[in-house]
DRENKEMI-699141 format. One record per residue: x, y, z of N, C-alpha, C in turn. Coordinates in steps of 0.2 Angstrom, whole numbers, padded with zeros to 4 digits, always signed. Layout:
XYZXYZXYZ...
This chain:
-0079-0922-0294-0086-0921-0296-0090-0919-0289-0094-0914-0290-0097-0911-0284-0102-0916-0281-0101-0917-0274-0106-0921-0270-0106-0929-0273-0101-0931-0275-0101-0938-0278-0095-0942-0275-0097-0948-0272-0092-0952-0269-0091-0958-0274-0085-0960-0276-0085-0966-0280-0084-0972-0275-0086-0978-0278-0086-0984-0274-0093-0987-0272-0093-0993-0271-0100-0996-0270-0100-0999-0263-0095-0998-0259-0095-1001-0252-0101-0999-0248-0104-1005-0245-0110-1004-0241-0117-1002-0244-0117-1002-0251-0123-0999-0254-0128-1004-0253-0127-1011-0254-0132-1016-0253-0136-1015-0247-0132-1014-0241-0135-1013-0235-0140-1007-0235-0139-1002-0239-0144-0997-0239-0151-0999-0241-0152-1004-0245-0158-1007-0247-0160-1013-0243-0156-1015-0238-0157-1021-0234-0158-1027-0238-0154-1028-0243-0154-1034-0247-0148-1038-0247-0143-1035-0244-0137-1039-0243-0133-1041-0249-0128-1045-0248-0123-1046-0253-0126-1051-0258-0132-1054-0257-0135-1059-0262-0138-1055-0267-0138-1049-0267-0142-1045-0273-0140-1047-0280-0134-1047-0281-0131-1049-0288-0129-1056-0287-0133-1061-0290-0132-1068-0290-0128-1070-0295-0125-1076-0294-0121-1079-0299-0125-1082-0305-0122-1082-0311-0125-1085-0316-0125-1093-0316-0130-1096-0318-0130-1104-0318-0125-1106-0323-0122-1112-0322-0117-1115-0327-0120-1118-0333-0126-1120-0333-0129-1124-0338-0129-1119-0344-0127-1122-0350-0127-1118-0356-0134-1118-0359-0136-1113-0362-0143-1113-0365-0143-1113-0372-0148-1116-0375-0148-1117-0382-0150-1111-0386-0155-1107-0383-0157-1101-0386-0152-1095-0386-0152-1092-0391-0148-1086-0391-0151-1080-0396-0147-1075-0397-0150-1069-0401-0145-1068-0407-0142-1073-0409-0137-1072-0415-0141-1068-0421-0137-1063-0423-0140-1060-0429-0146-1056-0428-0148-1055-0422-0155-1051-0420-0153-1044-0418-0158-1040-0418-0158-1034-0415-0163-1033-0410-0161-1031-0404-0165-1031-0398-0168-1023-0398-0174-1022-0397-0177-1015-0396-0178-1014-0389-0175-1009-0386-0176-1008-0379-0180-1001-0379-0187-1002-0377-0191-0996-0377-0190-0993-0370-0188-0986-0371-0188-0982-0365-0193-0976-0366-0198-0976-0362-0204-0972-0363-0203-0965-0361-0198-0962-0362-0196-0955-0360-0192-0952-0366-0192-0946-0366-0188-0942-0371-0180-0943-0370-0176-0942-0375-0169-0943-0374-0166-0938-0369-0161-0939-0366-0158-0934-0362-0159-0935-0354-0164-0938-0352-0166-0939-0345-0162-0945-0342-0164-0946-0336-0160-0951-0332-0161-0958-0335-0167-0960-0337-0169-0966-0340-0165-0967-0346-0165-0962-0350-0161-0963-0357-0154-0964-0355-0151-0960-0351-0144-0961-0349-0142-0968-0347-0146-0970-0342-0146-0977-0339-0146-0982-0345-0151-0982-0349-0151-0987-0355-0145-0987-0359-0143-0981-0361-0137-0980-0365-0130-0982-0362-0130-0982-0356-0124-0985-0352-0124-0993-0353-0130-0996-0352-0131-1003-0352-0131-1006-0359-0133-1003-0364-0134-1006-0370-0128-1009-0373-0122-1006-0373-0116-1009-0376-0114-1015-0372-0115-1015-0366-0113-1021-0362-0118-1027-0363-0124-1025-0364-0129-1030-0366-0127-1034-0373-0125-1030-0377-0122-1032-0384-0116-1037-0383-0112-1035-0378-0106-1039-0377-0108-1046-0374-0112-1046-0369-0113-1052-0365-0119-1056-0366-0124-1054-0370-0130-1058-0372-0128-1063-0377-0130-1069-0376-0129-1075-0380-0131-1073-0388-0126-1073-0392-0127-1071-0399-0125-1064-0400-0123-1060-0395-0121-1053-0396-0125-1049-0401-0132-1049-0399-0136-1045-0404-0135-1037-0403-0137-1034-0408-0137-1027-0408-0143-1024-0404-0141-1020-0399-0146-1017-0394-0148-1010-0396-0154-1009-0398-0156-1002-0400-0161-0999-0395-0159-0993-0392-0163-0990-0388-0168-0985-0392-0175-0986-0391-0180-0982-0394-0184-0978-0389-0183-0972-0390-0187-0967-0385-0194-0967-0388-0199-0968-0383-0206-0967-0385-0209-0963-0379-0208-0956-0379-0211-0952-0374-0218-0951-0374-0221-0948-0369-0228-0946-0369-0232-0949-0363-0236-0945-0361-0241-0948-0356-0238-0950-0349-0232-0946-0348-0229-0948-0341-0226-0955-0342-0224-0957-0348-0221-0964-0349-0227-0969-0350-0233-0968-0350-0238-0973-0351-0239-0975-0358-0237-0970-0363-0238-0972-0370-0233-0977-0372-0227-0977-0370-0222-0982-0371-0224-0989-0368-0226-0988-0362-0227-0994-0358-0234-0998-0361-0239-0994-0363-0245-0997-0366-0243-1000-0372-0238-0997-0376-0236-1000-0382-0233-1007-0381-0228-1007-0376-0225-1013-0375-0230-1018-0373-0235-1017-0369-0240-1022-0366-0244-1024-0372-0245-1020-0377-0250-1022-0383-0246-1025-0388-0240-1023-0390-0237-1025-0396-0231-1030-0395-0227-1030-0389-0221-1034-0389-0222-1041-0389-0218-1044-0394-0219-1051-0395-0214-1055-0390-0216-1061-0387-0212-1064-0382-0207-1068-0385-0202-1065-0389-0197-1069-0392-0190-1066-0390-0190-1062-0384-0183-1060-0382-0180-1054-0385-0184-1052-0390-0181-1046-0394-0184-1039-0393-0188-1039-0388-0191-1032-0386-0191-1032-0378-0188-1027-0375-0188-1026-0368-0190-1019-0367-0193-1018-0361-0195-1012-0358-0191-1009-0352-0189-1003-0352-0186-1000-0346-0191-0995-0343-0193-0996-0337-0197-0992-0333-0194-0988-0328-0198-0983-0325-0195-0979-0320-0201-0978-0315-0200-0974-0310-0205-0973-0305-0211-0969-0309-0209-0966-0314-0215-0962-0318-0219-0967-0321-0217-0973-0322-0221-0978-0325-0225-0982-0320-0222-0983-0314-0225-0986-0308-0231-0982-0305-0230-0975-0304-0234-0971-0300-0241-0971-0304-0242-0970-0310-0249-0970-0313-0252-0977-0312-0248-0982-0313-0251-0989-0311-0254-0989-0304-0250-0987-0299-0252-0987-0292-0258-0983-0291-0258-0977-0294-0264-0973-0293-0270-0974-0297-0270-0979-0301-0276-0981-0305-0277-0976-0311-0272-0973-0313-0272-0968-0319-0276-0971-0325-0281-0968-0327-0285-0970-0333-0281-0971-0339-0275-0968-0340-0271-0969-0346-0267-0976-0346-0267-0979-0340-0263-0985-0339-0267-0991-0342-0264-0994-0347-0267-1000-0350-0262-1006-0350-0257-1006-0345-0252-1011-0344-0253-1014-0337-0250-1020-0336-0251-1023-0330-0244-1026-0328-0241-1023-0323-0234-1025-0321-0233-1033-0320-0239-1036-0317-0238-1043-0316-0239-1047-0322-0240-1044-0328-0240-1048-0334-0232-1049-0336-0228-1045-0334-0221-1044-0337-0216-1049-0332-0210-1050-0335-0205-1054-0332-0199-1049-0330-0198-1048-0324-0193-1043-0322-0186-1047-0323-0181-1043-0326-0174-1046-0327-0169-1042-0324-0170-1036-0322-0165-1031-0320-0169-1026-0316-0165-1024-0310-0168-1018-0307-0162-1014-0305-0163-1007-0305-0158-1002-0304-0160-0997-0299-0159-0998-0292-0161-0993-0288-0157-0986-0289-0160-0981-0288-0156-0975-0289-0158-0969-0284-0156-0963-0284-0157-0958-0280-0159-0952-0284-0160-0946-0281-0161-0940-0285-0159-0934-0281-0158-0929-0284-0156-0922-0281-0160-0917-0283-0162-0913-0278-0166-0907-0280-0161-0901-0280-0162-0896-0284-0157-0890-0285-0161-0884-0287-0158-0878-0285-0161-0872-0287-0157-0868-0291-0159-0863-0294-0155-0858-0298-0151-0854-0294-0145-0853-0297-0140-0850-0293-0141-0842-0293-0146-0840-0296-0148-0833-0296-0151-0830-0290-0153-0835-0285-0156-0833-0279-0151-0832-0274-0145-0834-0275-0139-0832-0270-0139-0836-0264-0143-0841-0263-0142-0846-0257-0137-0851-0259-0134-0854-0253-0128-0858-0254-0130-0865-0253-0135-0867-0249-0137-0873-0247-0144-0873-0244-0146-0879-0242-0153-0880-0240-0154-0876-0233-0149-0875-0229-0150-0871-0223-0153-0864-0224-0152-0862-0230-0154-0855-0232-0161-0855-0236-0164-0860-0236-0170-0860-0240-0176-0855-0237-0175-0854-0231-0180-0849-0228-0180-0842-0231-0174-0841-0235-0173-0834-0238-0178-0834-0245-0180-0840-0247-0183-0840-0253-0190-0843-0253-0193-0844-0247-0199-0848-0246-0205-0844-0249-0204-0837-0249-0210-0833-0251-0209-0832-0259-0203-0834-0262-0202-0833-0269-0205-0838-0273-0209-0836-0278-0212-0841-0283-0206-0845-0287-0206-0851-0286-0201-0855-0290-0205-0859-0295-0202-0860-0301-0206-0864-0306-0202-0870-0307-0206-0876-0308-0204-0882-0309-0207-0885-0315-0203-0888-0320-0206-0891-0326-0207-0898-0325-0213-0900-0325-0215-0907-0323-0218-0911-0329-0217-0918-0328-0220-0923-0333-0227-0924-0331-0229-0922-0325-0236-0923-0323-0236-0925-0316-0241-0924-0312-0242-0924-0305-0242-0932-0303-0244-0936-0308-0244-0943-0306-0238-0947-0308-0233-0944-0311-0227-0947-0313-0223-0947-0307-0216-0949-0308-0211-0949-0303-0210-0942-0300-0213-0937-0304-0213-0930-0301-0217-0929-0295-0221-0934-0293-0225-0934-0287-0220-0933-0281-0215-0936-0281-0210-0936-0275-0207-0929-0274-0204-0926-0279-0202-0919-0278-0208-0914-0277-0213-0915-0280-0219-0910-0279-0222-0910-0272-0222-0916-0270-0225-0917-0263-0219-0915-0258-0213-0916-0259-0208-0914-0255-0207-0906-0255-0208-0903-0260-0208-0896-0260-0214-0893-0256-0220-0896-0257-0226-0894-0253-0225-0895-0245-0222-0901-0244-0221-0902-0237-0216-0897-0234-0211-0896-0238-0206-0891-0236-0208-0884-0235-0214-0882-0238-0217-0876-0238-0215-0871-0243-0211-0874-0248-0209-0870-0254-0215-0867-0258-0214-0862-0261-0219-0859-0266-0217-0861-0273-0219-0867-0275-0217-0869-0281-0223-0870-0286-0223-0867-0292-0228-0868-0297-0226-0873-0302-0229-0878-0303-0228-0883-0308-0230-0881-0315-0226-0882-0320-0228-0881-0327-0228-0888-0330-0234-0891-0332-0234-0898-0334-0233-0898-0341-0232-0904-0344-0231-0906-0351-0224-0908-0353-0219-0908-0349-0213-0910-0350-0213-0918-0352-0209-0920-0357-0209-0927-0360-0204-0931-0356-0200-0928-0351-0195-0932-0348-0192-0927-0343-0188-0930-0338-0184-0925-0334-0179-0921-0338-0176-0924-0344-0172-0921-0348-0174-0914-0350-0181-0914-0352-0184-0908-0354-0184-0903-0349-0186-0905-0343-0186-0901-0337-0179-0898-0336-0174-0902-0336-0167-0899-0335-0165-0894-0341-0167-0895-0347-0166-0890-0352-0169-0884-0351-0175-0884-0348-0179-0878-0347-0176-0874-0341-0173-0878-0336-0169-0875-0331-0163-0871-0334-0159-0875-0338-0153-0871-0341-0155-0865-0345-0161-0865-0348-0163-0859-0352-0166-0854-0347-0167-0855-0341-0169-0850-0336-0177-0850-0336-0180-0855-0339-0188-0855-0339-0191-0858-0333-0187-0862-0330-0189-0865-0323-0183-0863-0318-0185-0863-0312-0180-0861-0307-0178-0866-0301-0182-0871-0301-0180-0877-0297-0181-0883-0300-0177-0888-0299-0178-0894-0303-0175-0900-0299-0176-0906-0301-0173-0912-0299-0171-0917-0304-0166-0920-0303-0164-0926-0308-0162-0932-0304-0164-0938-0307-0161-0944-0304-0154-0944-0305-0150-0948-0301-0143-0948-0300-0139-0948-0307-0141-0953-0311-0137-0953-0318-0137-0946-0321-0143-0943-0322-0143-0937-0326-0140-0931-0321-0141-0932-0315-0138-0926-0311-0130-0927-0311-0127-0933-0311-0120-0933-0311-0117-0931-0318-0121-0933-0324-0118-0931-0330-0120-0924-0333-0126-0922-0331-0128-0916-0334-0129-0910-0329-0130-0911-0323-0131-0905-0318-0124-0903-0315-0120-0908-0313-0114-0907-0310-0110-0901-0313-0110-0901-0320-0106-0895-0323-0110-0888-0322-0117-0888-0321-0120-0882-0319-0119-0880-0312-0118-0885-0308-0116-0883-0301-0109-0880-0301-0104-0883-0304-0098-0881-0305-0097-0874-0308-0102-0872-0312-0102-0865-0315-0106-0860-0311-0109-0863-0305-0113-0858-0301-0120-0857-0304-0122-0861-0309-0129-0859-0311-0134-0863-0308-0132-0868-0304-0137-0873-0300-0134-0874-0293-0138-0874-0288-0136-0875-0281-0140-0881-0279-0136-0887-0277-0140-0893-0274-0142-0891-0267-0149-0893-0266-0152-0892-0260-0152-0899-0256-0154-0904-0258-0154-0910-0254-0155-0916-0259-0153-0922-0257-0155-0928-0261-0162-0931-0257-0165-0935-0261-0171-0939-0258-0168-0943-0252-0162-0946-0252-0160-0950-0247-0160-0958-0250-0158-0962-0245-0158-0969-0246-0161-0973-0240-0162-0979-0240-0164-0983-0234-0159-0987-0231-0159-0987-0225-0154-0992-0221-0158-0999-0220-0154-1003-0217-0157-1010-0216-0164-1010-0212-0165-1005-0208-0171-1005-0204-0176-1000-0207-0175-0998-0213-0180-0994-0217-0180-0987-0215-0175-0985-0212-0174-0978-0210-0171-0974-0216-0173-0967-0217-0170-0963-0222-0163-0961-0220-0158-0962-0224-0151-0960-0223-0149-0956-0229-0143-0954-0228-0140-0950-0234-0138-0955-0240-0140-0952-0246-0138-0956-0252-0131-0957-0252-0129-0964-0253-0121-0965-0253-0118-0962-0259-0121-0960-0264-0118-0957-0270-0117-0949-0269-0121-0946-0264-0120-0939-0262-0120-0938-0255-0115-0941-0252-0114-0941-0244-0114-0934-0241-0112-0929-0245-0111-0923-0242-0117-0919-0243-0122-0921-0246-0129-0918-0246-0133-0920-0241-0137-0916-0237-0142-0918-0233-0148-0922-0237-0151-0927-0234-0157-0930-0237-0163-0925-0235-0168-0927-0238-0174-0922-0238-0176-0921-0231-0177-0926-0227-0179-0925-0220-0174-0921-0216-0167-0922-0217-0162-0917-0214-0163-0910-0216-0165-0909-0222-0166-0902-0225-0172-0899-0222-0177-0903-0221-0183-0901-0218-0182-0898-0211-0178-0902-0207-0176-0901-0200-0172-0895-0200-0167-0894-0205-0163-0887-0205-0168-0881-0205-0173-0882-0209-0178-0876-0210-0183-0875-0205-0185-0881-0202-0191-0880-0198-0189-0882-0190-0183-0884-0189-0181-0886-0182-0184-0892-0179-0187-0896-0183-0190-0903-0181-0190-0907-0187-0191-0914-0186-0191-0919-0191-0198-0919-0194-0199-0920-0200-0206-0921-0203-0210-0927-0200-0216-0926-0200-0220-0931-0197-0227-0930-0200-0232-0935-0199-0239-0934-0201-0240-0938-0207-0247-0938-0210-0249-0941-0215-0245-0940-0222-0244-0933-0223-0240-0931-0229-0233-0934-0229-0230-0934-0224-0223-0937-0223-0223-0945-0224-0228-0948-0221-0229-0955-0222-0230-0957-0229-0235-0953-0233-0236-0954-0240-0230-0953-0244-0226-0947-0243-0220-0946-0246-0215-0952-0246-0214-0954-0240-0209-0960-0239-0211-0966-0243-0218-0968-0243-0220-0974-0246-0219-0973-0253-0220-0967-0256-0219-0966-0264-0212-0966-0265-0208-0963-0261-0201-0963-0262-0198-0970-0262-0200-0974-0258-0198-0981-0258-0200-0984-0264-0206-0983-0267-0208-0987-0273-0205-0984-0279-0203-0977-0279-0201-0974-0284-0193-0974-0285-0189-0975-0280-0182-0974-0280-0178-0980-0278-0181-0983-0272-0177-0990-0270-0179-0995-0276-0184-0994-0280-0186-0998-0285-0187-0994-0292-0182-0990-0293-0183-0984-0298-0183-0987-0305-0178-0990-0308-0178-0992-0315-0177-0999-0315-0181-1002-0320-0182-1009-0320-0182-1011-0328-0180-1017-0329-0181-1020-0336-0185-1026-0336-0190-1026-0341-0194-1032-0342-0194-1035-0348-0196-1042-0348-0197-1045-0355-0205-1046-0355-0208-1047-0360-0215-1048-0361-0217-1055-0357-0223-1055-0354-0225-1061-0352-0226-1066-0357-0225-1073-0356-0225-1078-0361-0218-1079-0364-0213-1075-0363-0207-1077-0366-0204-1084-0363-0202-1088-0368-0200-1095-0366-0195-1095-0361-0195-1100-0356-0190-1100-0351-0183-1100-0353-0181-1103-0359-0174-1103-0361-0172-1096-0363-0176-1092-0366-0175-1086-0368-0174-1081-0362-0178-1082-0357-0178-1078-0351-0171-1080-0348-0169-1086-0348-0162-1088-0345-0156-1085-0349-0157-1084-0355-0152-1080-0359-0151-1073-0357-0157-1070-0356-0157-1063-0353-0154-1063-0346-0156-1068-0342-0153-1067-0335-0146-1069-0335-0143-1074-0339-0136-1075-0339-0132-1069-0342-0135-1066-0347-0132-1060-0350-0131-1055-0345-0137-1053-0341-0137-1048-0337-0132-1049-0331-0132-1055-0328-0128-1057-0323-0120-1056-0325-0119-1057-0331-0112-1056-0334-0111-1048-0335-0116-1044-0337-0115-1037-0337-0114-1034-0330-0117-1036-0325-0116-1032-0319-0110-1035-0315-0107-1040-0318-0101-1042-0315-0095-1040-0319-0096-1037-0325-0091-1035-0329-0087-1029-0326-0080-1030-0325-0077-1024-0322-0078-1017-0325-0078-1018-0332-0079-1011-0335-0085-1008-0334-0090-1013-0334-0097-1010-0332-0097-1007-0325-0095-1011-0320-0095-1009-0313-0092-1002-0313-0086-1001-0316-0083-0994-0316-0087-0989-0319-0090-0990-0325-0094-0986-0329-0101-0984-0324-0104-0989-0321-0110-0988-0317-0108-0984-0311-0103-0985-0308-0102-0981-0302-0100-0974-0304-0097-0973-0310-0096-0966-0312-0102-0962-0315-0106-0966-0318-0111-0963-0322-0118-0963-0319-0119-0969-0315-0126-0970-0312-0126-0969-0304-0120-0969-0301-0120-0968-0294-0118-0975-0290-0118-0974-0284-0116-0980-0279-0122-0984-0277-0125-0988-0282-0131-0992-0281-0130-0999-0284-0133-1004-0281-0132-1010-0283-0136-1011-0289-0134-1015-0294-0138-1017-0300-0139-1024-0300-0146-1026-0299-0148-1032-0297-0152-1036-0302-0151-1043-0302-0155-1047-0306-0158-1053-0303-0162-1057-0306-0165-1063-0304-0170-1062-0298-0169-1066-0293-0174-1065-0287-0174-1058-0284-0168-1055-0283-0167-1049-0280-0171-1044-0284-0171-1044-0291-0175-1040-0295-0182-1041-0294-0184-1047-0294-0191-1048-0292-0193-1045-0286-0189-1046-0281-0191-1043-0274-0192-1035-0275-0187-1032-0279-0188-1025-0279-0194-1023-0283-0196-1027-0288-0203-1026-0292-0208-1026-0287-0208-1031-0282-0214-1031-0277-0214-1025-0273-0208-1022-0271-0208-1016-0267-0211-1010-0271-0210-1010-0278-0212-1005-0282-0220-1005-0283-0223-1010-0283-0230-1011-0285-0234-1012-0279-0232-1012-0273-0235-1013-0267-0235-1007-0262-0238-1002-0263-0238-0996-0259-0245-0997-0254-0244-0995-0248-0250-0996-0243-0256-0992-0246-0262-0995-0245-0268-0991-0247-0269-0985-0244-0267-0984-0238-0268-0977-0235-0264-0972-0238-0258-0974-0240-0254-0969-0243-0256-0967-0250-0259-0972-0254-0262-0971-0260-0268-0966-0260-0272-0967-0255-0278-0963-0254-0276-0956-0252-0271-0955-0248-0269-0949-0246-0267-0945-0252-0263-0948-0256-0260-0945-0262-0265-0943-0267-0270-0947-0268-0276-0946-0272-0279-0939-0270-0281-0939-0263-0284-0933-0261-0280-0927-0262-0273-0927-0260-0269-0922-0261-0268-0920-0269-0268-0924-0273-0268-0923-0280-0274-0919-0283-0280-0921-0280-0286-0918-0282-0286-0911-0279-0284-0910-0273-0285-0903-0270-0279-0899-0272-0273-0901-0273-0268-0897-0275-0267-0895-0283-0269-0900-0287-0268-0900-0294-0274-0901-0298-0280-0902-0295-0286-0904-0298-0285-0910-0303-0282-0915-0300-0281-0921-0304-0285-0926-0300-0290-0928-0304-0295-0933-0301-0294-0939-0304-0292-0944-0300-0290-0951-0303-0296-0956-0302
């Protein structure tokens, strides 16, 4: 598999969270369970993208390990850069343990930027799982370049990117392309990264990025066929908060390395600081699962025990590292810590990005 290393060694250190990330389940049995119930898992994106792939890997293991072995049904509610599904969860989900929400950076960013479409509040919800991830940017094979070191050959060429919206998780690639100096025209209106990838496959867009799960399963065959050329990953964080290579794609330069290949110096300045702040919020804390606020403690514990068992299941561990990449899947206090990372971006980074969005894309938040 191109640019993919199996194995989870050293991944916890990337986030600086240590081996305590995946905590052991408590021994006390809980009275609550989900016997005979159906759990609805709202994914606020269209089918086929990274969040959808992630949820469908988890769902059968949830069915196996949750008390009562409920049926877990993934329901895609796309639109509004994921705000429609998140708003629906906020407004309608009952606190009975039978509805959960899966979010991504595209849900976090509108919240962080005070997007008027947001009618949800992260602090109202109960985090029960967090899945850090990465992402890879790639270009059409039609341009004849082999890697990021040759990006200077296409800097003047207009590239087309299919986007969910400038305030979604696409903020990270759009800002990266801008910092790099690439001539990228964004076409908005995609209902998820899966639609962007399909548009790439049809030749309608010429540069794209996918989160790790979708890149591994859907883009690797395009790379092997010569239809896509990987440029760089976004990277990962070491224990000191430095950007390092993504452990799932160790042969790919991270974004800052690719920038230095092209420009002869490391990126710096307010744009770089803002990019790194939103990268941390969007990828180190990329995909999360929540219960509605007010869910009874015994039902919350049912979910926590079940998810502890999921992430410890050898079959899940194998599937996760093959399909999701070399990232820790975390529960309990570690998941709560990751949520705090996701919703606490420095004010100066927020204000810089709001100005950039207004000047670059006429998005006035």
